[in-house]
C-alpha positions in Angstrom: -30.0 -23.4 20.2 -31.2 -20.1 18.8 -29.7 -18.3 15.8 -27.7 -15.9 17.9 -26.0 -18.8 19.7 -25.3 -20.4 16.3 -23.7 -17.2 15.0 -21.6 -17.0 18.2 -20.3 -20.5 17.7 -19.4 -19.9 14.1 -17.5 -16.7 15.0 -15.2 -18.9 17.0 -14.3 -21.1 14.0 -11.2 -20.6 11.9 -13.2 -21.8 8.8 -15.1 -19.2 6.7 -18.8 -19.7 7.3 -21.8 -18.0 5.5 -25.4 -18.2 6.4 -27.5 -17.2 3.4 -30.9 -17.7 1.7 -29.3 -18.7 -1.6 -28.8 -15.1 -2.8 -28.2 -12.8 0.1 -25.7 -13.2 3.0 -27.4 -13.0 6.3 -24.3 -13.8 8.4 -20.6 -14.2 7.8 -18.2 -15.1 10.6 -15.0 -13.3 11.5 -12.8 -15.7 9.6 -14.8 -15.0 6.4 -14.4 -11.2 6.8 -10.7 -11.7 7.5 -10.2 -14.0 4.5 -11.9 -11.6 2.1 -10.2 -8.6 3.6 -13.5 -7.0 4.7 -14.4 -5.2 8.0 -16.7 -7.0 10.4 -20.4 -6.9 9.3 -19.5 -5.7 5.8 -20.7 -8.9 4.2 -24.1 -8.9 5.8 -26.8 -8.1 3.3 -24.5 -8.4 0.3 -25.3 -10.5 -2.7 -23.4 -13.8 -2.5 -22.4 -14.0 -6.1 -21.0 -10.5 -6.1 -18.3 -11.6 -3.7 -17.6 -15.2 -4.4 -18.5 -17.6 -7.2 -20.4 -20.8 -6.8 -17.2 -22.7 -7.5 -15.6 -21.2 -4.4 -18.2 -22.4 -1.9 -19.4 -25.8 -0.8 -22.5 -26.5 1.1 -21.7 -27.6 4.7 -24.4 -30.1 5.5 -28.1 -29.9 4.8 -30.1 -26.7 4.4 -31.9 -25.7 7.6 -35.2 -24.1 8.5 -35.5 -20.9 10.5 -39.1 -20.3 11.2 -40.7 -20.3 7.8 -37.5 -19.4 6.1 -35.2 -22.0 4.3 -31.5 -21.0 4.9 -28.2 -22.5 3.9 -24.8 -22.8 5.6 -21.7 -22.7 3.4 -18.0 -22.6 3.8 -15.2 -21.4 1.5 -13.2 -24.2 -0.1 -9.7 -24.6 1.3 -7.9 -23.7 -2.0 -9.7 -20.3 -2.0 -8.6 -19.5 1.5 -5.1 -20.6 0.9 -4.8 -18.4 -2.2 -5.8 -15.4 -0.1 -3.3 -16.2 2.6 -0.6 -16.9 0.1 -1.2 -13.5 -1.6 -0.9 -11.7 1.8 2.2 -13.6 2.6 3.7 -12.9 -0.8 3.2 -9.2 -0.3 5.0 -9.3 3.1 7.8 -11.4 1.6 8.2 -9.0 -1.3 8.7 -6.1 1.0 11.2 -7.9 3.1 13.1 -9.3 0.0 14.1 -5.9 -1.3 15.9 -4.9 1.9 17.5 -8.4 2.4 18.8 -8.6 -1.2 20.4 -5.1 -0.8 22.0 -5.9 2.5 23.5 -9.2 1.3 25.0 -7.9 -2.0 27.4 -5.5 -0.4 29.3 -7.9 1.9 29.1 -10.6 -0.8 31.0 -8.3 -3.2 33.7 -7.8 -0.6 34.1 -11.5 0.1 34.4 -12.3 -3.6 37.1 -9.7 -3.9 39.2 -11.1 -1.1 38.8 -14.7 -2.5 40.1 -13.5 -5.9 43.0 -11.7 -4.1 44.0 -14.8 -2.0 43.7 -16.9 -5.1 46.2 -14.8 -7.0 48.8 -14.8 -4.3 48.4 -18.5 -3.7 47.1 -18.3 -0.1 44.2 -20.7 -1.0 44.3 -24.1 -2.7 42.3 -24.7 -5.9 39.9 -27.1 -4.0 39.2 -24.4 -1.4 38.5 -21.8 -4.0 36.2 -24.2 -5.9 34.3 -25.0 -2.8 33.9 -21.3 -1.8 32.8 -20.4 -5.4 30.1 -23.1 -5.3 28.8 -21.7 -2.0 29.0 -18.1 -3.3 27.0 -19.1 -6.4 24.3 -20.6 -4.2 24.1 -17.4 -2.2 23.9 -15.3 -5.4 21.1 -17.6 -6.6 19.2 -17.0 -3.4 19.7 -13.2 -3.7 18.4 -13.3 -7.3 15.3 -15.1 -6.0 14.8 -12.3 -3.4 15.2 -9.6 -6.1 12.7 -11.3 -8.3 10.2 -11.5 -5.5 10.8 -7.8 -4.6 10.2 -6.6 -8.2 6.8 -5.6 -9.4 5.4 -7.9 -12.0 7.0 -6.8 -15.3 5.1 -4.8 -17.8 5.8 -7.0 -20.8 4.5 -7.6 -24.3 3.1 -11.1 -24.2 4.0 -13.4 -27.0 2.0 -16.4 -28.3 3.6 -19.6 -27.0 2.8 -23.0 -28.4 3.1 -25.1 -25.3 3.9 -28.4 -27.0 6.9 -26.9 -28.8 7.8 -25.0 -25.6 7.9 -28.1 -23.4 9.9 -30.0 -26.1 12.5 -27.3 -26.4 12.6 -26.9 -22.6 13.8 -30.5 -22.2 16.5 -30.0 -24.8 18.2 -27.1 -23.0 21.6 -28.0 -21.5 20.6 -26.7 -18.1 17.6 -28.9 -18.0 19.5 -31.9 -19.4 22.0 -31.5 -16.5 19.2 -31.3 -14.0 17.4 -34.4 -15.2 20.5 -36.5 -15.9 19.7 -40.0 -14.5 16.0 -39.4 -14.4 13.9 -40.5 -17.4 11.5 -37.8 -18.4 8.3 -39.0 -20.1 6.5 -36.2 -22.0 2.9 -36.9 -23.0 1.1 -34.2 -25.0 -2.6 -34.9 -25.6 -3.6 -31.5 -27.0 -1.9 -28.5 -28.7 -2.4 -25.3 -26.8 -1.3 -21.7 -27.2 -0.9 -19.2 -24.3 0.1 -15.6 -24.1 3.0 -14.9 -21.8 6.8 -14.7 -21.3 9.0 -17.6 -22.4 11.6 -16.5 -19.8 9.2 -16.6 -16.9 7.5 -19.8 -18.0 11.0 -21.4 -18.3 11.7 -20.3 -14.7 8.4 -21.7 -13.6 8.8 -25.2 -15.1 12.5 -25.4 -14.4 11.8 -24.9 -10.7 9.0 -27.4 -10.7 11.2 -30.0 -12.4 14.0 -29.3 -9.9 11.6 -30.0 -7.1 10.5 -33.2 -8.7 14.0 -34.4 -9.2 15.1 -33.5 -5.7 12.2 -35.5 -4.3 13.0 -38.6 -6.4 15.4 -41.5 -6.0 18.1 -41.9 -8.6 16.8 -43.2 -11.9 13.2 -42.6 -10.8 11.1 -41.2 -13.7 9.3 -37.9 -13.9 6.2 -37.6 -16.1 5.1 -34.4 -17.8 1.6 -34.4 -19.3 -0.2 -31.6 -21.2 -3.9 -31.6 -22.0 -6.8 -29.1 -22.3 -9.3 -28.4 -19.5 -12.1 -26.3 -20.9 -10.7 -22.9 -21.7 -7.3 -23.7 -20.1 -4.3 -25.8 -20.8 -3.1 -28.0 -17.9 0.6 -29.1 -17.6 1.1 -31.8 -14.9 4.5 -32.7 -13.5 4.4 -36.0 -11.6 7.2 -37.6 -9.6 7.2 -40.9 -7.7 9.4 -39.8 -4.8 9.1 -39.2 -1.1 5.9 -37.2 -1.4 4.7 -34.5 1.1 3.0 -35.5 4.4 -0.7 -34.3 4.6 0.1 -32.1 7.6 2.7 -30.2 5.7 1.0 -29.9 2.3 -1.0 -26.7 3.2 2.3 -24.9 4.1 3.6 -25.4 0.5 4.0 -22.1 -1.3 4.2 -20.1 1.9 7.2 -17.7 2.3 10.4 -19.4 3.4 8.8 -22.9 3.9 10.6 -25.8 2.2 10.7 -29.5 2.5 14.3 -29.5 1.3 17.2 -29.6 3.8 18.8 -26.5 2.3 15.7 -25.1 0.7 14.5 -21.5 1.1 10.9 -21.9 -0.3 11.5 -19.0 -2.6 11.6 -21.1 -5.8 8.0 -22.3 -5.3 6.8 -18.9 -4.3 8.2 -17.6 -7.6 6.4 -20.4 -9.4 3.1 -19.3 -7.9 3.8 -15.7 -8.8 4.6 -16.5 -12.5 1.5 -18.7 -12.8 -0.7 -15.9 -11.3 0.8 -13.1 -13.4 -0.1 -15.3 -16.4 -3.7 -15.6 -15.3 -3.3 -19.1 -14.1 -2.8 -21.1 -10.9 -0.9 -24.1 -9.4 -2.5 -27.0 -7.7 -0.5 -29.6 -5.7 -1.5 -33.1 -4.7 0.8 -35.4 -2.9 0.8 -38.7 -1.0 3.5 -39.4 1.6 6.2 -41.8 0.2 4.2 -42.2 -3.1 5.0 -39.0 -5.0 3.7 -35.6 -5.9 1.6 -34.2 -8.8 1.9 -30.5 -9.6 -0.7 -29.1 -11.9 -0.1 -25.8 -13.7 -3.2 -24.3 -15.2 -2.9 -21.5 -17.7 -5.6 -19.8 -19.9 -5.4 -20.5 -23.6 -5.9 -17.9 -26.3 -9.4 -17.4 -27.7 -8.5 -18.9 -31.0 -7.0 -21.9 -29.4 -10.1 -22.5 -27.2 -12.4 -22.6 -30.3 -10.0 -25.2 -31.9 -10.2 -27.4 -28.8 -14.1 -27.1 -28.8 -14.2 -28.0 -32.5 -12.0 -31.0 -31.8 -14.1 -32.1 -28.8 -17.3 -31.8 -31.0 -15.7 -34.0 -33.7 -14.7 -36.6 -31.1 -18.2 -36.5 -29.6 -20.4 -36.4 -32.6 -18.2 -37.6 -35.5 
């Protein structure tokens, strides 16, 4: 097989392939151009490190020899590709959400008005009204999620948030206590860490993740929350021991309107991804079917906090 035949085969693949000499890209297939949002042939001749970091690529097999030249075949790691696809999907969902939320609010207001009227004249029983109000509240929550997705990331003044105290106060809130009732929550904090961000948005992020963990768990099944430092970042892991997510479904998680719940919309987890990304962080999910799920939220620490962690690590290593 000559090099042109090899390039032709790689162009048929859905994985993102690069052929390079360690510094310069000699070939990138169609999937790589689409993933990086570049026109065909744009990547050829570009410096590899200008486009993607070494952490984003993994060598696919051994280096190969072409004449007297030593070349390398590399592919983009799956998380990198998924992040790009999720970003594109998020943009589409955001555009749709604005219109959907507007169209739903008007008839919902009318329905609520008639329910109030029939309630006052005694046409509906108390149990019927309670049931309808529960369903209307669910619809309103979904609309609020749509609105949140449709909004531009807020221009906010970030505040310093001590994550240990934040997580402790989170679990004391009545809304969270009601959510976790019957499920022991084990909080394990290994490092103190400070991040810059919005308490309101981070509450929404961790509340949604806790709700997912509880929904996936059997009654009285525990949920573990662990916080520790990872280099310049703080990592908060939420682990349940519930039904887990089948491997064939895991790569759909975080995509618009995909949910493993019977009545789920998938919007809650999309919002979690968005909050993490607007805080300069990311979410990583690992799951085993029928054994549970681990959701890792990684957020950048403040510069001051990073130096404290390094000093503590040095003391542990050399003291």
